[in-house]
N, CA, C and O of each residue as an XYZ file, in Angstrom:
628
protein
N     108.093    136.576    156.962
C     109.041    136.369    155.885
C     109.003    134.911    155.405
O     109.110    134.650    154.207
N     108.853    133.985    156.316
C     108.769    132.592    155.930
C     107.455    132.329    155.148
O     107.422    131.521    154.220
N     106.418    133.008    155.537
C     105.135    132.872    154.829
C     105.285    133.371    153.390
O     104.797    132.724    152.463
N     105.947    134.501    153.192
C     106.144    135.045    151.832
C     107.002    134.099    150.991
O     106.709    133.863    149.819
N     108.058    133.562    151.596
C     108.894    132.613    150.847
C     108.109    131.334    150.513
O     108.259    130.779    149.424
N     107.312    130.892    151.407
C     106.487    129.691    151.157
C     105.488    129.972    150.016
O     105.278    129.134    149.140
N     104.886    131.159    150.048
C     103.940    131.514    148.985
C     104.679    131.627    147.646
O     104.157    131.202    146.615
N     105.898    132.203    147.657
C     106.703    132.275    146.404
C     107.037    130.880    145.909
O     106.975    130.604    144.711
N     107.398    129.991    146.852
C     107.733    128.594    146.481
C     106.522    127.890    145.909
O     106.640    127.168    144.919
N     105.377    128.082    146.501
C     104.128    127.487    145.962
C     103.852    128.016    144.560
O     103.505    127.244    143.666
N     103.999    129.307    144.360
C     103.798    129.893    143.025
C     104.732    129.311    142.025
O     104.327    128.968    140.915
N     106.026    129.187    142.408
C     106.999    128.567    141.460
C     106.641    127.124    141.197
O     106.731    126.667    140.058
N     106.244    126.405    142.204
C     105.857    124.994    142.017
C     104.696    124.868    141.057
O     104.673    123.984    140.201
N     103.696    125.794    141.213
C     102.522    125.809    140.334
C     102.983    126.050    138.877
O     102.500    125.406    137.945
N     103.923    126.988    138.712
C     104.425    127.296    137.369
C     105.145    126.075    136.778
O     104.958    125.717    135.615
N     105.965    125.460    137.616
C     106.688    124.272    137.132
C     105.702    123.162    136.782
O     105.839    122.507    135.748
N     104.733    122.958    137.623
C     103.736    121.917    137.379
C     102.911    122.246    136.116
O     102.628    121.351    135.320
N     102.541    123.472    135.937
C     101.801    123.851    134.720
C     102.651    123.676    133.490
O     102.149    123.240    132.454
N     103.953    124.011    133.573
C     104.865    123.813    132.446
C     104.987    122.339    132.106
O     104.987    121.970    130.932
N     105.091    121.485    133.133
C     105.160    120.057    132.902
C     103.891    119.533    132.260
O     103.949    118.728    131.330
N     102.751    119.979    132.746
C     101.457    119.547    132.161
C     101.361    120.000    130.704
O     100.933    119.235    129.840
N     101.758    121.235    130.435
C     101.729    121.760    129.054
C     102.705    120.952    128.164
O     102.381    120.618    127.024
N     103.885    120.649    128.698
C     104.854    119.865    127.935
C     104.335    118.449    127.639
O     104.512    117.924    126.540
N     103.687    117.845    128.654
C     103.110    116.504    128.460
C     102.004    116.524    127.448
O     101.886    115.614    126.627
N     101.177    117.572    127.499
C     100.085    117.714    126.518
C     100.648    117.875    125.093
O     100.137    117.281    124.144
N     101.699    118.682    124.964
C     102.328    118.877    123.643
C     102.913    117.543    123.138
O     102.755    117.187    121.970
N     103.582    116.824    124.032
C     104.151    115.535    123.663
C     103.078    114.566    123.243
O     103.263    113.866    122.248
N     101.952    114.485    123.953
C     100.862    113.616    123.614
C     100.267    113.993    122.265
O      99.911    113.116    121.478
N     100.156    115.280    121.994
C      99.641    115.747    120.682
C     100.573    115.346    119.565
O     100.119    114.901    118.511
N     101.892    115.498    119.779
C     102.874    115.044    118.771
C     102.744    113.536    118.505
O     102.777    113.091    117.358
N     102.597    112.774    119.571
C     102.469    111.335    119.432
C     101.180    111.000    118.673
O     101.190    110.138    117.794
N     100.059    111.679    119.008
C      98.795    111.437    118.333
C      98.908    111.761    116.841
O      98.420    110.993    116.011
N      99.531    112.866    116.489
C      99.670    113.245    115.091
C     100.567    112.227    114.374
O     100.285    111.835    113.242
N     101.630    111.811    115.030
C     102.526    110.796    114.418
C     101.792    109.466    114.204
O     101.989    108.819    113.176
N     100.958    109.054    115.151
C     100.229    107.817    115.016
C      99.191    107.907    113.886
O      99.003    106.958    113.126
N      98.528    109.055    113.793
C      97.576    109.250    112.683
C      98.276    109.200    111.347
O      97.758    108.620    110.393
N      99.433    109.794    111.267
C     100.211    109.771    110.009
C     100.633    108.362    109.697
O     100.548    107.938    108.544
N     101.086    107.619    110.687
C     101.481    106.210    110.473
C     100.311    105.387    110.001
O     100.457    104.562    109.099
N      99.142    105.596    110.597
C      97.930    104.871    110.204
C      97.556    105.213    108.762
O      97.220    104.330    107.973
N      97.619    106.497    108.430
C      97.310    106.947    107.072
C      98.284    106.321    106.060
O      97.877    105.844    105.000
N      99.581    106.333    106.414
C     100.589    105.766    105.538
C     100.408    104.267    105.386
O     100.582    103.720    104.297
N     100.055    103.599    106.488
C      99.821    102.175    106.451
C      98.670    101.846    105.512
O      98.779    100.936    104.691
N      97.568    102.580    105.625
C      96.412    102.340    104.723
C      96.759    102.603    103.282
O      96.332    101.862    102.397
N      97.532    103.652    103.025
C      97.953    103.967    101.671
C      98.806    102.843    101.109
O      98.596    102.399     99.980
N      99.794    102.373    101.921
C     100.662    101.296    101.483
C      99.870    100.005    101.270
O     100.072     99.306    100.277
N      98.970     99.692    102.200
C      98.164     98.484    102.057
C      97.280     98.535    100.823
O      97.162     97.559    100.082
N      96.663     99.688    100.616
C      95.788     99.842     99.429
C      96.574     99.686     98.133
O      96.124     98.992     97.220
N      97.729    100.314     98.039
C      98.518    100.206     96.812
C      99.120     98.815     96.642
O      99.238     98.320     95.521
N      99.500     98.188     97.746
C     100.083     96.839     97.664
C      99.042     95.854     97.160
O      99.318     95.055     96.266
N      97.838     95.910     97.738
C      96.774     94.994     97.314
C      96.352     95.318     95.881
O      96.099     94.408     95.092
N      96.275     96.612     95.539
C      95.864     96.998     94.198
C      96.814     96.491     93.134
O      96.377     96.149     92.035
N      98.088     96.433     93.427
C      99.071     95.963     92.415
C      99.429     94.478     92.553
O     100.343     93.982     91.894
N      98.710     93.802     93.399
C      99.000     92.396     93.722
C      98.553     91.484     92.557
O      97.384     91.480     92.172
N      99.502     90.722     92.015
C      99.171     89.755     90.988
C      99.126     88.332     91.593
O      98.301     87.504     91.206
N     100.023     88.082     92.537
C     100.061     86.770     93.160
C     100.602     86.879     94.585
O     101.243     87.864     94.954
N     100.335     85.870     95.352
C     100.893     85.754     96.698
C     101.717     84.480     96.731
O     101.183     83.372     96.775
N     103.027     84.661     96.709
C     103.949     83.539     96.728
C     103.619     82.496     95.645
O     103.615     81.286     95.874
N     103.346     83.043     94.463
C     103.124     82.163     93.295
C     101.662     81.765     93.112
O     101.335     81.137     92.105
N     100.780     82.100     94.030
C      99.366     81.788     93.904
C      98.679     83.030     93.314
O      98.725     84.106     93.912
N      98.051     82.882     92.155
C      97.413     84.000     91.477
C      96.276     84.599     92.300
O      95.492     83.868     92.906
N      96.189     85.901     92.322
C      95.115     86.631     92.975
C      94.315     87.366     91.910
O      94.797     88.364     91.373
N      93.106     86.908     91.586
C      92.296     87.586     90.573
C      91.983     89.013     90.988
O      91.923     89.338     92.174
N      91.785     89.862     89.976
C      91.554     91.278     90.180
C      90.317     91.508     91.083
O      90.333     92.397     91.934
N      89.246     90.703     90.895
C      88.036     90.913     91.676
C      88.231     90.546     93.171
O      87.495     91.016     94.038
N      89.230     89.705     93.440
C      89.501     89.355     94.844
C      90.256     90.451     95.596
O      90.206     90.500     96.825
N      90.939     91.310     94.887
C      91.742     92.337     95.535
C      90.890     93.281     96.392
O      91.252     93.568     97.533
N      89.782     93.758     95.866
C      88.884     94.661     96.598
C      88.305     93.905     97.815
O      88.234     94.431     98.926
N      87.900     92.662     97.556
C      87.316     91.875     98.679
C      88.363     91.622     99.745
O      88.030     91.598    100.930
N      89.615     91.433     99.365
C      90.679     91.223    100.340
C      90.889     92.476    101.174
O      91.015     92.404    102.396
N      90.928     93.624    100.510
C      91.093     94.894    101.266
C      89.947     95.107    102.227
O      90.176     95.493    103.373
N      88.714     94.867    101.797
C      87.559     94.989    102.689
C      87.629     93.990    103.831
O      87.302     94.319    104.971
N      88.054     92.775    103.528
C      88.170     91.700    104.542
C      89.134     92.102    105.645
O      88.925     91.805    106.822
N      90.192     92.783    105.236
C      91.231     93.190    106.222
C      90.837     94.461    106.951
O      91.145     94.588    108.136
N      90.172     95.412    106.303
C      90.010     96.740    106.859
C      88.620     97.160    107.241
O      88.494     98.003    108.129
N      87.564     96.649    106.652
C      86.189     97.119    106.935
C      85.751     96.604    108.301
O      85.725     95.398    108.546
N      85.403     97.549    109.199
C      84.966     97.156    110.529
C      83.448     97.189    110.636
O      82.763     97.894    109.894
N      82.937     96.389    111.600
C      81.507     96.377    111.852
C      81.160     97.266    113.028
O      81.978     98.085    113.446
N      79.958     97.118    113.568
C      79.530     97.978    114.702
C      80.387     97.717    115.957
O      80.495     98.593    116.816
N      80.985     96.544    116.068
C      81.820     96.201    117.216
C      83.249     96.706    117.040
O      84.061     96.619    117.961
N      83.553     97.236    115.853
C      84.904     97.727    115.583
C      85.868     96.638    115.151
O      87.081     96.849    115.163
N      85.353     95.474    114.769
C      86.174     94.351    114.321
C      86.010     94.134    112.824
O      84.930     94.329    112.266
N      87.119     93.721    112.177
C      87.023     93.360    110.772
C      86.659     91.881    110.684
O      86.764     91.146    111.666
N      86.232     91.458    109.509
C      85.891     90.020    109.307
C      87.146     89.176    109.495
O      87.062     88.063    110.015
N      88.297     89.675    109.087
C      89.550     88.968    109.279
C      89.813     88.769    110.781
O      90.191     87.676    111.202
N      89.622     89.787    111.559
C      89.832     89.667    113.012
C      88.860     88.653    113.606
O      89.257     87.842    114.442
N      87.600     88.682    113.191
C      86.617     87.710    113.695
C      87.040     86.287    113.340
O      87.044     85.402    114.196
N      87.401     86.069    112.053
C      87.803     84.736    111.611
C      89.064     84.287    112.329
O      89.165     83.131    112.737
N      90.012     85.172    112.485
C      91.258     84.837    113.148
C      90.998     84.476    114.601
O      91.507     83.477    115.110
N      90.178     85.325    115.273
C      89.926     85.104    116.683
C      89.048     83.863    116.972
O      89.059     83.320    118.076
N      88.295     83.441    115.951
C      87.422     82.256    116.142
C      88.263     81.007    116.528
O      87.793     80.147    117.274
N      89.470     80.925    116.027
C      90.339     79.794    116.359
C      91.771     80.364    116.517
O      92.685     80.016    115.771
N      91.917     81.233    117.498
C      93.131     82.052    117.589
C      94.404     81.213    117.726
O      95.390     81.504    117.048
N      94.419     80.204    118.560
C      95.647     79.438    118.779
C      96.128     78.771    117.501
O      97.294     78.910    117.133
N      95.242     78.046    116.816
C      95.622     77.363    115.582
C      95.989     78.381    114.479
O      96.944     78.160    113.734
N      95.260     79.456    114.375
C      95.558     80.487    113.362
C      96.914     81.136    113.657
O      97.677     81.414    112.732
N      97.217     81.377    114.919
C      98.492     81.954    115.286
C      99.649     81.010    114.928
O     100.670     81.416    114.374
N      99.439     79.746    115.268
C     100.486     78.727    114.979
C     100.708     78.621    113.489
O     101.852     78.648    113.035
N      99.627     78.499    112.703
C      99.726     78.387    111.253
C     100.387     79.642    110.646
O     101.269     79.534    109.795
N      99.963     80.791    111.080
C     100.493     82.031    110.525
C     102.000     82.115    110.860
O     102.807     82.447    109.991
N     102.366     81.823    112.082
C     103.780     81.884    112.462
C     104.594     80.835    111.676
O     105.715     81.132    111.262
N     104.074     79.644    111.465
C     104.801     78.617    110.756
C     105.001     79.021    109.284
O     106.099     78.899    108.742
N     103.910     79.506    108.646
C     104.048     79.918    107.270
C     104.981     81.120    107.121
O     105.717     81.220    106.139
N     104.949     82.016    108.080
C     105.856     83.141    108.039
C     107.296     82.667    108.247
O     108.209     83.140    107.571
N     107.497     81.751    109.164
C     108.831     81.231    109.455
C     109.406     80.461    108.267
O     110.572     80.647    107.919
N     108.609     79.608    107.648
C     109.108     78.774    106.555
C     109.097     79.500    105.213
O     109.929     79.211    104.354
N     108.178     80.429    105.020
C     108.159     81.246    103.822
C     108.089     80.427    102.530
O     107.318     79.474    102.410
N     108.926     80.836    101.571
C     108.906     80.239    100.260
C     109.400     78.794    100.282
O     109.047     78.029     99.384
N     110.180     78.398    101.242
C     110.652     77.011    101.275
C     109.493     76.047    101.465
O     109.528     74.934    100.940
N     108.473     76.449    102.201
C     107.297     75.592    102.393
C     106.539     75.427    101.057
O     106.078     74.333    100.732
N     106.421     76.503    100.309
C     105.747     76.420     99.017
C     106.568     75.580     98.016
O     106.015     74.827     97.214
N     107.878     75.731     98.088
C     108.746     74.930     97.220
C     108.606     73.472     97.526
O     108.570     72.648     96.612
N     108.526     73.129     98.788
C     108.368     71.746     99.203
C     107.012     71.206     98.724
O     106.930     70.087     98.218
N     105.971     71.991     98.883
C     104.633     71.569     98.415
C     104.647     71.357     96.919
O     104.052     70.400     96.423
N     105.321     72.238     96.189
C     105.391     72.122     94.717
C     106.149     70.843     94.356
O     105.718     70.092     93.480
N     107.284     70.591     95.032
C     108.030     69.359     94.790
C     107.209     68.133     95.061
O     107.242     67.167     94.298
N     106.448     68.169     96.180
C     105.612     67.022     96.507
C     104.527     66.817     95.460
O     104.197     65.684     95.108
N     103.971     67.933     94.959
C     102.970     67.816     93.886
C     103.549     67.265     92.617
O     102.916     66.451     91.944
N     104.781     67.708     92.267
C     105.423     67.219     91.070
C     105.749     65.730     91.235
O     105.554     64.943     90.308
N     106.244     65.348     92.413
C     106.550     63.958     92.684
C     105.326     63.107     92.587
O     105.359     62.020     92.011
N     104.239     63.592     93.147
C     102.961     62.876     93.090
C     102.482     62.714     91.649
O     102.042     61.640     91.238
N     102.579     63.814     90.888
C     102.147     63.774     89.502
C     103.024     62.801     88.706
O     102.518     62.024     87.897
N     104.339     62.848     88.939
C     105.252     61.946     88.242
C     104.960     60.501     88.610
O     105.011     59.611     87.761
N     104.654     60.275     89.881
C     104.344     58.908     90.333
C     103.058     58.384     89.672
O     102.980     57.222     89.272
N     102.061     59.260     89.568
C     100.821     58.867     88.909
C     101.044     58.532     87.460
O     100.520     57.544     86.946
N     101.845     59.381     86.789
C     102.158     59.180     85.380
C     102.919     57.873     85.197
O     102.636     57.102     84.280
N     103.883     57.632     86.071
C     104.677     56.388     85.991
C     103.756     55.187     86.171
O     103.896     54.195     85.455
N     102.820     55.255     87.108
C     101.893     54.149     87.327
C     101.015     53.946     86.100
O     100.775     52.813     85.681
N     100.530     55.062     85.519
C      99.688     54.943     84.333
C     100.481     54.317     83.190
O      99.970     53.454     82.477
N     101.736     54.754     83.015
C     102.539     54.219     81.921
C     102.800     52.714     82.130
O     102.745     51.929     81.184
N     103.083     52.330     83.381
C     103.292     50.899     83.667
C     102.056     50.113     83.335
O     102.120     49.043     82.728
N     100.925     50.655     83.740
C      99.640     49.966     83.495
C      99.413     49.883     81.977
O      99.010     48.841     81.459
N      99.670     50.963     81.294
C      99.514     51.003     79.834
C     100.471     50.061     79.158
O     100.089     49.378     78.207
N     101.688     50.003     79.609
C     102.684     49.101     79.043
C     102.281     47.656     79.284
O     102.434     46.796     78.417
N     101.773     47.413     80.454
C     101.321     46.068     80.772
C     100.200     45.652     79.849
O     100.184     44.529     79.346
N      99.248     46.570     79.622
C      98.138     46.266     78.706
C      98.646     46.094     77.292
O      98.160     45.217     76.578
N      99.615     46.905     76.852
C     100.140     46.762     75.486
C     100.954     45.469     75.396
O     100.948     44.808     74.358
N     101.630     45.116     76.440
C     102.429     43.875     76.410
C     101.473     42.707     76.259
O     101.709     41.810     75.449
N     100.413     42.709     77.020
C      99.442     41.646     76.912
C      98.830     41.616     75.532
O      98.660     40.557     74.927
N      98.498     42.821     75.036
C      97.928     42.942     73.705
C      98.928     42.466     72.646
O      98.568     41.733     71.725
N     100.176     42.891     72.788
C     101.179     42.494     71.815
C     101.430     40.985     71.904
O     101.674     40.333     70.889
N     101.373     40.458     73.072
C     101.585     39.008     73.235
C     100.480     38.272     72.524
O     100.737     37.278     71.846
N      99.255     38.735     72.663
C      98.145     38.092     71.947
C      98.304     38.228     70.455
O      97.997     37.300     69.708
N      98.792     39.402     70.000
C      99.022     39.602     68.549
C     100.098     38.636     68.060
O      99.986     38.076     66.969
N     101.140     38.444     68.869
C     102.215     37.499     68.472
C     101.650     36.090     68.377
O     102.013     35.342     67.469
N     100.777     35.720     69.289
C     100.181     34.393     69.236
C      99.368     34.229     67.974
O      99.416     33.167     67.353
N      98.616     35.252     67.568
C      97.812     35.192     66.327
C      98.721     35.033     65.143
O      98.432     34.232     64.254
N      99.816     35.769     65.095
C     100.709     35.651     63.974
C     101.343     34.249     63.959
O     101.500     33.661     62.889
N     101.692     33.731     65.077
C     102.298     32.404     65.111
C     101.268     31.368     64.646
O     101.631     30.458     63.901
N     100.019     31.468     65.050
C      99.005     30.515     64.612
C      98.800     30.628     63.129
O      98.635     29.613     62.453
N      98.804     31.866     62.585
C      98.629     32.011     61.152
C      99.835     31.433     60.393
O      99.677     30.807     59.345
N     101.005     31.647     60.923
C     102.217     31.061     60.289
C     102.142     29.535     60.274
O     102.459     28.901     59.267
N     101.725     28.955     61.388
C     101.615     27.482     61.481
C     100.551     26.984     60.542
O     100.760     25.996     59.839
N      99.369     27.673     60.514
C      98.289     27.226     59.672
C      98.594     27.403     58.206
O      98.157     26.605     57.377
N      99.374     28.488     57.861
C      99.669     28.700     56.452
C     100.627     27.657     55.890
O     100.685     27.464     54.676
N     101.354     27.002     56.731
C     102.228     25.912     56.274
C     101.413     24.754     55.771
O     101.840     24.028     54.874
N     100.277     24.582     56.326
C      99.463     23.448     55.914
C      98.655     23.757     54.688
O      98.123     22.830     54.076
N      98.532     24.952     54.305
C      97.705     25.311     53.134
C      98.574     25.639     51.972
O      98.070     25.964     50.897
């Protein structure tokens, strides 16, 4: 009787184990399908985003660069790596730091660079105008001297 009950218990355990294995396989299949769908959706979104891209944070992206950008990000070689991954991995620490900093600062960093550029341009213009004014002042001073000499000389004639 104990042997029969043990055999029945083993049979039930096998059924439970087979049910768990089947359930795990079904769950893995659902996960695989969901991941494939996410990857497909990601590629669709990436493709449409790059295709409609006019600029990146105010920096113009020419139409011919859009296809090259998509290939740079997505086309893999025999090793399964994209050119972007290779370039990024070539100097991973610095690239990670730069990427994180630009992501953290966002548009404020570009605004600051724009302000610095405008300040630099204004400073150059101011220097040019001072230099030009100095030259005109010297020129005008020489002109005034000529007029004064003519005035003095005309009194004698």
